[in-house]
C-alpha positions as CSV (number, residue, x, y, z in Angstrom):
1,M,39.7,-17.3,-4.5
2,S,40.5,-17.6,-7.8
3,G,39.3,-15.0,-10.4
4,T,40.5,-12.2,-12.7
5,D,40.9,-8.5,-11.7
6,V,38.2,-6.1,-11.7
7,S,38.1,-3.3,-14.1
8,A,36.5,-0.2,-13.2
9,Q,33.0,0.6,-14.2
10,P,32.6,3.6,-16.9
11,G,33.4,6.6,-15.3
12,E,35.0,5.3,-12.2
13,P,38.9,5.1,-11.3
14,E,40.6,2.0,-11.0
15,K,40.9,0.4,-7.9
16,P,44.3,-1.3,-7.2
17,E,44.6,-4.7,-6.0
18,Q,45.7,-5.2,-2.5
19,P,48.8,-7.0,-1.8
20,G,48.2,-10.5,-0.2
21,G,44.6,-10.5,-0.6
22,P,42.7,-12.4,-3.3
23,P,42.0,-11.0,-6.8
24,R,39.0,-8.9,-7.4
25,L,36.4,-10.2,-9.5
26,R,36.3,-8.8,-13.2
27,Q,33.7,-6.2,-13.6
28,G,34.1,-4.4,-16.7
29,P,33.2,-5.6,-20.1
30,P,35.0,-8.6,-21.6
31,E,37.7,-8.1,-23.8
32,E,36.5,-8.1,-27.5
33,P,37.9,-8.6,-31.0
34,A,39.1,-5.1,-32.7
35,G,36.3,-3.2,-34.2
36,A,33.7,-5.0,-31.8
37,V,31.4,-2.7,-29.8
38,T,31.1,-3.4,-26.1
39,S,28.7,-2.0,-23.4
40,A,30.9,0.7,-21.8
41,A,32.6,1.8,-25.5
42,A,30.5,4.4,-27.2
43,L,27.1,4.2,-25.1
44,P,24.3,6.6,-26.6
45,P,24.2,10.0,-24.6
46,L,20.9,8.8,-23.3
47,L,22.5,5.9,-21.5
48,A,25.7,7.4,-20.0
49,V,24.2,9.5,-17.8
50,P,25.6,10.1,-14.0
51,P,23.4,9.7,-11.2
52,G,23.6,13.3,-10.3
53,A,22.2,14.4,-13.4
54,S,19.6,11.7,-14.1
55,D,16.0,12.8,-14.8
56,T,14.7,10.7,-11.7
57,T,17.1,13.4,-9.8
58,R,15.7,16.3,-11.2
59,L,12.3,15.4,-10.7
60,L,12.9,14.5,-7.0
61,C,14.1,17.8,-6.7
62,A,11.2,19.4,-8.2
63,G,9.2,17.2,-5.8
64,T,11.0,19.0,-2.8
65,Y,9.0,22.2,-3.8
66,L,5.8,20.2,-4.7
67,D,5.0,18.0,-1.6
68,E,6.1,19.3,1.9
69,A,5.4,15.9,3.1
70,F,8.2,14.4,0.9
71,R,10.4,17.5,1.9
72,D,9.9,17.2,5.3
73,A,10.8,13.2,5.1
74,V,13.9,14.1,3.2
75,I,15.4,16.7,5.7
76,D,14.5,14.5,8.5
77,E,16.5,11.7,7.4
78,L,19.4,13.4,5.8
79,Y,19.7,16.3,8.0
80,V,18.1,16.1,11.2
81,H,19.3,12.4,12.0
82,E,23.0,12.8,11.4
83,E,23.6,9.6,13.0
84,R,21.8,7.5,10.0
85,F,23.7,6.5,7.2
86,A,22.5,7.1,3.8
87,A,20.9,4.4,2.0
88,P,22.2,3.2,-1.2
89,S,20.9,6.0,-3.9
90,L,20.6,3.8,-7.2
91,G,20.3,6.1,-10.1
92,I,20.0,9.2,-8.1
93,D,22.1,11.7,-6.1
94,A,20.4,11.9,-2.7
95,A,22.8,14.7,-1.5
96,R,21.2,16.9,-4.3
97,V,17.9,16.4,-3.5
98,L,18.6,17.3,0.1
99,A,20.1,20.5,-1.3
100,H,16.8,21.6,-2.8
101,A,15.0,20.2,-0.1
102,L,16.6,22.9,2.4
103,R,16.2,25.4,-0.2
104,A,12.4,24.9,-0.9
105,R,12.3,25.0,2.9
106,R,14.1,28.5,3.2
107,S,11.7,29.5,0.3
108,E,8.6,28.3,2.1
109,L,9.6,29.5,5.5
110,G,10.1,33.1,3.7
111,W,6.7,33.0,2.0
112,A,4.8,31.9,5.3
113,G,6.5,34.7,7.2
114,W,5.2,37.1,4.4
115,M,1.6,35.5,4.9
116,L,1.3,35.7,8.4
117,L,2.8,39.3,8.3
118,A,0.3,40.5,5.9
119,W,-2.3,38.8,8.5
120,I,-0.7,40.5,11.3
121,V,-0.9,43.9,10.0
122,A,-4.4,43.8,8.6
123,L,-6.1,42.7,11.7
124,P,-5.3,46.0,13.8
125,L,-5.8,47.9,10.4
126,S,-9.0,46.9,9.7
127,R,-10.4,47.4,13.4
128,W,-10.5,43.4,13.7
129,L,-12.7,43.3,11.0
130,A,-10.5,40.8,8.9
131,T,-11.4,38.4,11.7
132,A,-14.5,37.8,10.0
133,Y,-12.5,35.5,7.3
134,V,-11.9,33.0,10.0
135,V,-15.2,31.3,10.0
136,P,-15.5,30.6,6.3
137,L,-12.1,29.7,6.1
138,V,-12.4,27.2,8.9
139,L,-15.5,25.6,7.3
140,L,-13.7,25.2,3.8
141,G,-10.9,23.5,5.8
142,L,-13.4,21.1,7.7
143,G,-14.8,20.4,4.2
144,R,-11.5,18.9,3.2
145,Y,-10.5,17.3,6.2
146,V,-13.9,15.4,6.9
147,R,-13.2,13.5,3.5
148,R,-10.0,11.9,5.6
149,V,-12.1,11.0,8.4
150,P,-13.1,7.7,9.0
151,L,-16.9,7.9,8.5
152,P,-19.1,6.1,5.9
153,E,-18.7,7.4,2.6
154,W,-22.3,8.7,2.0
155,L,-21.7,10.7,5.4
156,A,-18.3,12.0,4.8
157,R,-19.6,13.4,1.3
158,G,-22.4,14.8,2.6
159,L,-20.6,16.6,5.6
160,S,-17.9,17.6,3.3
161,F,-20.3,19.3,0.9
162,L,-22.3,21.4,3.4
163,F,-19.0,22.6,4.9
164,R,-17.5,23.6,1.7
165,W,-20.6,25.4,0.1
166,Y,-21.5,26.8,3.4
167,G,-18.1,28.4,3.7
168,R,-18.1,29.5,0.1
169,L,-21.6,31.2,0.3
170,T,-20.5,32.9,3.6
171,L,-17.1,33.9,2.0
172,T,-18.6,35.3,-1.0
173,L,-21.1,37.3,0.6
174,L,-18.5,38.6,2.9
175,V,-16.3,39.8,0.0
176,V,-19.5,41.4,-1.7
177,G,-20.5,43.4,1.3
178,L,-17.0,44.9,1.9
179,A,-16.8,45.8,-1.8
180,V,-20.3,47.2,-1.8
181,V,-19.4,49.1,1.3
182,A,-15.8,50.2,0.1
183,F,-17.2,51.7,-3.0
184,S,-20.3,53.4,-1.7
185,G,-20.7,57.0,-1.3
186,D,-22.8,59.0,1.5
187,G,-25.9,56.9,1.6
188,F,-25.4,55.3,-1.7
189,A,-26.4,51.4,-1.5
190,T,-27.8,51.9,2.0
191,D,-30.8,49.8,0.8
192,F,-29.0,47.4,-1.3
193,W,-26.7,46.6,1.6
194,S,-29.3,46.1,4.1
195,P,-30.2,42.6,3.0
196,F,-26.6,41.6,3.2
197,A,-26.0,42.9,6.7
198,W,-28.9,41.3,7.9
199,L,-28.1,38.0,6.5
200,L,-24.4,38.0,7.6
201,D,-25.4,39.0,11.0
202,N,-28.1,36.2,11.4
203,L,-25.3,33.6,10.1
204,F,-23.1,33.8,12.9
205,S,-24.8,36.1,15.7
206,G,-28.5,35.0,15.0
207,S,-29.6,38.8,15.1
208,S,-29.5,41.8,13.3
209,G,-28.3,43.8,16.0
210,S,-26.1,47.1,15.2
211,G,-22.2,47.0,16.1
212,S,-19.5,49.5,15.5
213,L,-16.9,48.9,13.0
214,G,-14.4,48.4,15.4
215,G,-16.2,44.9,16.8
216,G,-13.8,42.4,18.0
217,S,-15.7,39.4,16.6
218,A,-16.7,38.0,13.4
219,A,-20.9,39.1,13.9
220,G,-19.5,42.5,15.3
221,G,-17.6,43.1,12.2
222,Y,-20.5,42.1,10.1
223,A,-22.9,44.3,11.9
224,G,-20.3,47.1,11.5
225,L,-20.7,47.1,7.8
226,G,-24.3,48.3,8.0
227,S,-23.3,51.1,10.2
228,A,-20.5,51.8,7.4
229,A,-22.9,51.5,4.5
230,S,-25.5,53.6,6.3
231,G,-23.0,56.9,6.6
232,S,-23.4,57.1,10.1
233,D,-19.6,57.6,10.6
234,P,-19.0,61.5,9.7
235,S,-15.8,60.9,8.9
236,G,-15.9,59.0,5.6
237,F,-12.6,57.7,4.7
238,A,-11.4,56.9,7.9
239,A,-14.4,54.7,8.6
240,Q,-14.1,53.0,5.2
241,F,-10.4,52.7,5.7
242,P,-10.5,49.5,7.9
243,V,-13.1,48.0,5.3
244,W,-10.8,48.7,2.3
245,V,-7.8,46.8,4.4
246,A,-10.1,44.0,5.0
247,L,-11.1,43.7,1.3
248,L,-7.6,43.9,0.1
249,L,-6.3,41.1,2.3
250,P,-7.6,38.4,0.2
251,L,-6.0,40.1,-2.8
252,L,-2.6,40.5,-1.1
253,S,-2.9,36.9,-0.1
254,A,-3.7,35.9,-3.8
255,A,-0.6,37.7,-4.9
256,L,1.6,36.0,-2.3
257,V,0.0,32.7,-3.5
258,A,0.9,33.6,-7.1
259,L,4.2,34.4,-6.3
260,R,5.0,31.1,-4.3
261,R,3.8,29.3,-7.4
262,G,5.6,31.6,-9.5
263,R,8.9,30.8,-7.6
264,F,8.2,27.0,-8.5
265,A,7.8,27.4,-12.2
266,R,11.2,29.7,-12.6
267,V,13.1,27.1,-10.7
268,L,11.7,24.5,-13.1
269,A,12.7,26.7,-16.1
270,R,16.0,27.6,-14.6
271,E,18.1,25.5,-12.8
272,L,15.8,22.3,-12.8
273,S,15.5,22.7,-16.6
274,R,16.7,19.5,-18.6
275,E,19.2,21.7,-20.4
276,R,20.8,23.3,-16.9
277,F,20.4,20.5,-14.5
278,P,23.3,18.4,-15.3
279,D,25.6,21.3,-14.6
280,V,25.8,20.5,-10.9
281,L,28.4,23.4,-9.9
282,S,25.9,26.2,-11.3
283,D,22.9,24.9,-9.2
284,P,22.3,27.5,-6.5
285,A,21.0,24.9,-4.1
286,E,24.7,23.4,-4.1
287,Q,25.9,26.7,-3.0
288,S,24.6,26.9,0.3
289,E,27.4,27.8,3.0
290,G,25.7,26.2,5.8
291,I,28.7,24.0,7.9
292,R,26.0,21.3,8.7
293,F,25.0,21.0,5.2
294,Q,28.2,21.1,3.6
295,R,29.2,18.0,6.0
296,L,26.2,16.0,5.7
297,R,26.5,16.6,1.8
298,H,29.9,15.0,1.8
299,R,28.8,12.2,4.1
300,V,25.9,11.2,1.6
301,R,27.9,11.5,-1.1
302,T,30.6,9.1,0.2
303,E,28.0,6.5,1.4
304,Q,25.2,6.5,-1.2
305,H,27.2,5.2,-4.1
306,G,29.8,3.1,-2.4
307,P,30.4,-0.7,-2.4
308,L,30.1,-0.7,1.3
309,V,26.2,-1.0,2.7
310,M,26.0,0.0,6.3
311,Y,22.7,-1.5,7.1
312,R,19.9,-2.0,10.1
313,A,18.9,-5.3,10.7
314,A,15.1,-4.5,10.1
315,N,15.8,-3.4,6.5
316,P,19.0,-4.5,5.1
317,F,17.9,-3.7,1.3
318,C,16.7,-0.4,2.1
319,G,17.2,1.8,-1.0
320,A,16.8,-0.9,-3.4
321,G,12.9,-1.0,-3.8
322,E,10.4,-3.8,-3.5
323,A,11.6,-7.2,-3.2
324,I,10.6,-9.5,-6.1
325,K,10.1,-13.2,-5.4
326,P,13.7,-13.5,-3.6
327,W,14.7,-17.2,-4.1
328,S,17.4,-19.7,-3.0
329,L,18.7,-23.2,-4.2
330,S,20.7,-26.0,-2.4
331,V,22.3,-28.8,-4.6
332,E,24.9,-31.4,-3.6
333,L,28.4,-31.1,-5.0
334,V,28.7,-34.4,-6.6
335,P,31.9,-35.2,-8.4
336,R,32.1,-36.5,-11.9
337,T,33.2,-40.0,-12.6
338,D,35.6,-39.0,-15.3
339,R,37.9,-36.5,-13.5
340,V,39.4,-35.6,-10.3
341,A,37.0,-32.6,-8.5
342,E,38.8,-29.5,-7.6
343,P,38.2,-27.5,-4.5
344,L,35.4,-25.1,-5.5
345,D,35.2,-21.6,-3.5
346,N,32.6,-18.7,-3.7
347,G,35.0,-16.5,-5.6
348,A,35.6,-19.1,-8.2
349,I,31.8,-19.3,-9.0
350,L,31.2,-15.7,-9.0
351,A,34.2,-15.4,-11.7
352,R,32.4,-17.4,-13.8
353,V,29.2,-15.7,-13.3
354,V,30.2,-12.2,-14.0
355,P,31.5,-12.4,-18.0
356,L,28.2,-14.1,-18.5
357,V,26.3,-11.4,-17.1
358,E,28.8,-8.8,-18.8
359,E,27.7,-10.2,-22.3
360,L,24.2,-8.5,-21.7
361,R,25.9,-5.3,-22.8
362,I,26.9,-6.1,-26.1
363,P,24.2,-5.6,-28.7
364,S,23.7,-9.1,-30.8
365,G,23.2,-7.0,-34.3
366,S,26.2,-6.4,-36.6
367,P,28.8,-3.7,-35.5
368,Q,27.6,-1.2,-37.8
369,T,24.1,-1.4,-36.4
370,A,25.4,-1.7,-32.7
371,P,25.7,2.5,-31.9
372,A,22.1,2.7,-32.5
373,V,21.0,0.3,-30.0
374,R,19.8,1.8,-26.8
375,D,18.6,-1.1,-24.7
376,R,18.9,-0.5,-21.0
377,L,21.1,-3.7,-20.7
378,R,23.8,-1.9,-22.5
379,A,24.4,0.3,-19.3
380,L,24.1,-2.6,-17.2
381,E,26.1,-2.2,-13.8
382,I,27.9,-5.0,-12.1
383,D,29.9,-4.6,-8.7
384,E,30.8,-6.2,-5.4
385,C,29.1,-4.9,-2.3
386,V,29.9,-5.9,1.3
387,F,26.5,-5.4,3.8
388,L,27.8,-4.4,7.6
389,P,25.7,-3.9,10.2
390,T,26.0,-0.7,12.1
391,E,26.4,-2.1,15.7
392,G,29.5,-1.5,17.3
393,L,30.8,1.5,15.6
394,P,31.5,4.5,17.9
395,T,30.6,7.0,15.0
396,R,29.2,7.5,11.8
397,A,32.8,8.5,10.5
398,A,34.2,5.4,11.7
399,A,32.8,3.2,9.0
400,P,35.5,1.4,6.8
401,Y,34.7,3.4,3.5
402,D,38.2,3.7,2.8
403,P,39.3,1.4,-0.2
404,A,41.9,-0.6,1.7
405,A,39.5,-1.2,4.7
406,F,36.8,-1.9,2.2
407,E,39.0,-4.5,0.4
408,A,39.8,-6.3,3.6
409,H,36.1,-6.7,4.3
410,R,35.5,-7.9,0.6
411,A,38.3,-10.4,0.7
412,A,37.0,-11.9,4.4
413,A,33.4,-11.4,3.4
414,I,33.3,-13.5,0.2
415,E,34.3,-16.6,1.5
416,E,33.0,-16.6,5.1
417,G,29.5,-17.0,4.6
418,G,28.8,-15.2,7.6
419,E,25.3,-13.9,9.2
420,T,26.0,-10.1,9.5
421,R,28.7,-9.5,7.1
422,R,27.5,-10.5,3.6
423,H,29.1,-10.1,0.3
424,F,26.8,-10.0,-2.6
425,L,27.4,-9.4,-6.6
426,R,25.0,-6.7,-7.3
427,I,23.8,-6.2,-10.9
428,R,21.7,-3.0,-11.7
429,V,19.8,-1.9,-14.7
430,G,18.3,1.5,-14.9
431,G,15.3,1.8,-17.2
432,W,13.1,4.6,-17.8
433,N,15.7,7.3,-17.4
434,E,16.4,5.7,-13.9
435,G,12.6,5.6,-12.9
436,V,12.4,2.2,-13.0
437,V,15.4,0.3,-11.4
438,T,15.8,-3.3,-11.4
439,T,18.6,-4.7,-9.1
440,V,19.7,-8.4,-8.7
441,F,21.6,-9.3,-5.6
442,V,23.6,-12.7,-5.8
443,R,25.4,-14.6,-3.3
444,V,27.0,-18.1,-3.4
445,H,28.3,-20.1,-0.4
446,T,29.9,-23.6,-0.2
447,Q,29.8,-25.8,2.9
448,G,29.6,-29.3,3.6
449,G,29.8,-30.6,0.2
450,M,26.8,-28.2,-1.0
451,L,26.5,-25.2,-3.1
452,M,23.6,-22.6,-1.7
453,L,22.8,-20.0,-4.3
454,E,20.6,-17.1,-3.1
455,V,19.2,-14.4,-5.3
456,A,17.0,-11.5,-4.5
457,P,15.7,-9.2,-7.2
458,H,14.4,-5.9,-6.1
459,V,12.7,-3.0,-8.1
460,L,12.5,0.6,-7.6
461,L,9.3,1.7,-8.7
462,P,8.3,5.0,-10.9
463,L,8.1,8.3,-9.2
464,R,4.9,9.6,-7.8
465,Q,2.9,11.3,-10.8
466,L,2.9,14.7,-9.2
467,F,6.6,14.7,-9.6
468,Q,6.6,13.3,-13.0
469,D,4.1,16.2,-13.8
470,A,6.2,18.7,-12.5
471,D,7.3,20.2,-15.9
472,R,3.7,20.1,-17.2
473,I,2.8,22.2,-13.7
474,A,5.3,24.8,-14.4
475,H,4.9,25.1,-18.2
476,R,1.2,25.4,-17.6
477,Y,1.4,28.3,-15.2
478,R,4.2,30.5,-17.1
479,H,2.0,30.0,-20.2
480,H,-1.2,30.5,-18.4
481,D,-3.1,33.8,-19.5
482,R,-3.3,36.4,-16.6
483,F,-7.0,36.1,-16.1
484,G,-6.7,32.4,-15.4
485,T,-3.7,32.7,-13.2
486,A,-5.8,35.3,-11.0
487,V,-8.4,33.0,-10.9
488,W,-6.1,30.0,-10.1
489,A,-4.6,32.1,-7.2
490,L,-7.8,33.3,-5.7
491,T,-9.0,29.9,-5.7
492,H,-6.2,28.6,-3.7
493,T,-5.9,31.6,-1.4
494,P,-8.5,30.5,1.3
495,R,-6.2,27.4,2.2
496,A,-3.1,29.8,2.2
497,A,-3.2,31.1,5.9
498,G,-3.4,27.7,7.2
499,E,-0.6,26.4,5.0
500,A,1.6,29.2,6.3
501,V,0.8,28.5,9.9
502,L,1.4,24.4,9.3
503,T,4.7,25.6,7.4
504,L,6.0,27.5,10.2
505,L,5.0,25.0,12.6
506,R,7.1,22.4,10.8
507,G,10.0,25.0,10.5
508,L,10.0,25.2,14.4
509,R,9.5,21.6,15.1
510,T,12.7,20.9,12.9
511,A,14.9,23.3,14.5
512,W,13.8,22.2,17.9
513,R,14.5,18.6,17.0
514,L,18.3,19.8,15.8
515,L,18.6,21.5,19.2
516,T,17.2,19.0,21.6
517,G,17.9,15.5,19.7
518,G,21.2,15.1,20.5
519,N,21.6,13.4,17.2
520,G,25.4,14.3,16.7
521,G,26.5,12.4,19.6
522,A,24.2,9.3,19.2
523,L,25.5,6.1,18.2
524,P,25.4,5.4,14.5
525,E,22.1,3.7,12.9
526,G,21.4,2.3,9.7
527,P,19.3,4.2,7.1
528,A,15.6,4.1,8.2
529,V,14.3,5.4,4.7
530,S,15.4,6.0,1.3
531,V,14.9,9.2,-0.7
532,R,14.3,7.3,-3.9
533,E,11.7,4.9,-2.1
534,L,9.8,7.7,-0.4
535,G,9.6,9.4,-4.0
536,S,8.1,6.2,-5.6
537,F,4.7,5.1,-6.5
538,G,3.4,1.9,-6.1
539,E,2.4,1.0,-9.5
540,A,4.1,0.6,-12.8
541,S,2.9,0.6,-16.5
542,L,2.8,-2.3,-18.6
543,F,5.5,-1.3,-20.6
544,Q,7.6,-0.8,-17.7
545,D,6.6,-4.4,-15.9
546,M,7.6,-6.0,-19.2
547,D,11.1,-4.5,-19.3
548,V,11.6,-5.4,-15.6
549,A,10.5,-9.2,-16.4
550,R,13.0,-8.9,-19.3
551,Y,15.9,-7.8,-17.3
552,L,15.2,-10.4,-14.4
553,K,14.8,-13.3,-16.6
554,A,17.8,-12.5,-18.6
555,I,20.0,-11.9,-15.6
556,Q,18.7,-14.7,-13.7
557,D,19.5,-17.0,-16.9
558,R,23.3,-15.8,-17.1
559,V,23.6,-16.3,-13.3
560,A,22.4,-20.0,-13.6
561,A,24.7,-20.5,-16.7
562,G,27.5,-19.1,-14.6
563,V,27.0,-21.6,-11.9
564,I,26.3,-24.6,-13.9
565,T,30.0,-23.2,-15.9
566,A,31.6,-23.2,-12.5
567,L,30.5,-26.7,-11.5
568,R,31.4,-28.2,-15.0
569,D,34.9,-26.6,-14.9
570,A,35.8,-27.9,-11.4
571,G,34.6,-31.4,-11.9
572,Y,31.3,-31.4,-10.7
573,R,27.9,-32.8,-12.0
574,T,25.6,-30.5,-13.1
575,E,22.4,-32.5,-13.8
576,E,21.0,-31.8,-10.5
577,F,21.3,-28.1,-10.6
578,E,19.9,-28.0,-13.9
579,Q,16.7,-30.2,-12.9
580,R,16.0,-28.2,-10.0
581,I,16.1,-24.5,-11.5
582,V,13.6,-23.6,-14.1
583,N,12.8,-20.2,-15.1
584,V,9.3,-19.7,-15.7
585,A,7.0,-16.9,-16.7
586,E,6.7,-13.8,-14.5
587,G,10.1,-14.6,-13.0
588,G,8.5,-17.5,-11.0
589,V,11.5,-20.3,-10.1
590,Y,10.7,-24.1,-9.8
591,V,13.0,-25.8,-7.1
592,E,12.9,-29.8,-7.5
593,S,13.5,-31.7,-4.0
594,A,13.7,-35.0,-2.7
595,Q,10.1,-34.9,-1.3
596,G,8.8,-33.3,-4.4
597,A,8.3,-29.9,-6.3
598,V,8.2,-26.5,-4.9
599,G,6.5,-23.8,-7.2
600,I,7.7,-20.1,-6.5
601,G,5.3,-17.9,-8.1
602,D,1.3,-17.3,-8.3
603,H,-1.1,-19.5,-10.1
604,N,1.2,-22.2,-10.9
605,T,0.3,-25.9,-11.6
606,L,2.9,-28.9,-10.7
607,V,2.3,-31.6,-13.2
608,S,4.5,-34.4,-13.0
609,N,5.5,-37.1,-15.6
610,G,7.5,-39.6,-14.5
611,D,11.0,-38.0,-13.1
612,N,10.4,-34.6,-14.9
613,T,8.2,-32.1,-13.3
614,I,6.8,-29.0,-15.2
615,Q,5.6,-26.0,-13.7
616,R,2.6,-24.5,-15.6
617,D,1.1,-21.1,-15.1
618,S,-2.7,-21.8,-14.9
619,A,-3.9,-18.1,-14.8
620,P,-1.6,-15.8,-16.9
621,Q,-2.3,-12.4,-15.6
622,K,-2.4,-8.9,-17.3
623,G,-0.2,-5.8,-16.0
624,R,1.9,-5.8,-13.3
625,P,3.3,-8.8,-12.0
626,Q,2.6,-9.5,-8.3
627,R,5.0,-8.3,-5.8
628,G,6.5,-10.2,-2.7
629,N,8.2,-13.3,-1.4
630,G,5.8,-15.6,-3.6
């Protein structure tokens, strides 16, 4: 392979060239005259941000406190399944997200333990009167659950409305009745309480029969309230003490709910704030002393940003996002008649592509205005990566991440054109503070007098709206008045006990899988999911779509120009290649063939005019480009 030496990316140590191996492709910015401003020099601070300090990493860490399903998925992929390699983490640090996921899990387990302890203590102290809360809480839970049941919309809405309001009415009557009994004196409010006692008794037991305060059921508890209200128990305070316990249980639960959200708000204001988050060493989540976490954190950070990608065959581009119309092209290598053609290998072609793509980093304006340019193409990253299957490795630690081992794989893969071991030129643009990441994988192969070009664009879509709103949620809670905070906590209290039980069950399930899964001794596997993809949402704004389209068009134009330059310099004709590849709107690609023309893209019309075929977009669309394979 012919080519020039590869200079390191900004912030990356120089990689020595291996003796006896082919030279590496040049990845750094091209040499410029004195005074010129290149992409790597003097990048604006908003563009020069390492993955571990990016705003997307920060919001993903915040998401582990907001979404238990996301938190569990991160822990399952990176902590429980330690036999799986980490997916490439483009623009983020998955190890830091894992650290906060484990910290959030510990915090949630502690909160759930205190919540259940409050119930366990309150039940006998209230002489089981607190069990009266079970029925309205179950009704409220059914009101939320029935909306997800596959029923006709009108039926689901009706049942949900019935369950929710029946539960609210029952809970309101119960709390009012407890308050009346707790604050009444001897004989006070006997007449006032009688209708409540009768109604509550008949809601569940169907009769107004009397019962003792120590009744073991909800119906008995309700009936017991009538006894307490009538002053039939001469002991006074001893009779009302269980009522006070049952009355204060919701208030204690509301306080725990408020403390739970308050902890999240404090985390967002401290270690996850925009000012403190870039300081990784001061992050409390990173200081966990667990041996397993420390070991897995080191492995994840070795694997996630390395040029070696260990993959599973079902999803080789895991971590890169959604595929955006991958395409391939093949042309005959026809020598020119005016000179002798030279042998053309894959490395020589890529060596022409890299400098042209690098020039996208350089602002086109004057040197005086260049430092003010914040176009994300200035921070464009180019590297070579080798995809290797995990089959055949005895352990995860046996993967060839050593620089010398990777260099051997790179030198062999770039020319072999193998099926399982593949070499790609990876071009990445992290837009919107790494919220929208555009990655283009380029592979060339010459075989049998033909040139094959493969281009696989991928896009990581924005984070979930809940994660993007994390700062707003925390700010609103911290600056809310006390009355509003109390009302919020009380409205979220009915589901707190159920959430506590589910949290403990999820924690027990994770512990059980760690003990019985045998993942530590299992054969290594490729990544099943990507942390960044788990936190993504399937839509982008029009501005973001416009940026992605611009990045893709610019990169694919430069790739095509590099291939044309390589063909021309090696003494081959370029007319066929130039005719077969035409970039059109929305990233569509036109490929002409001997049998006709093929349009890759949506709503395209092929119009043939003699030897020239033009592809037109017959239905321009607004909004997000269509995703898929065309």
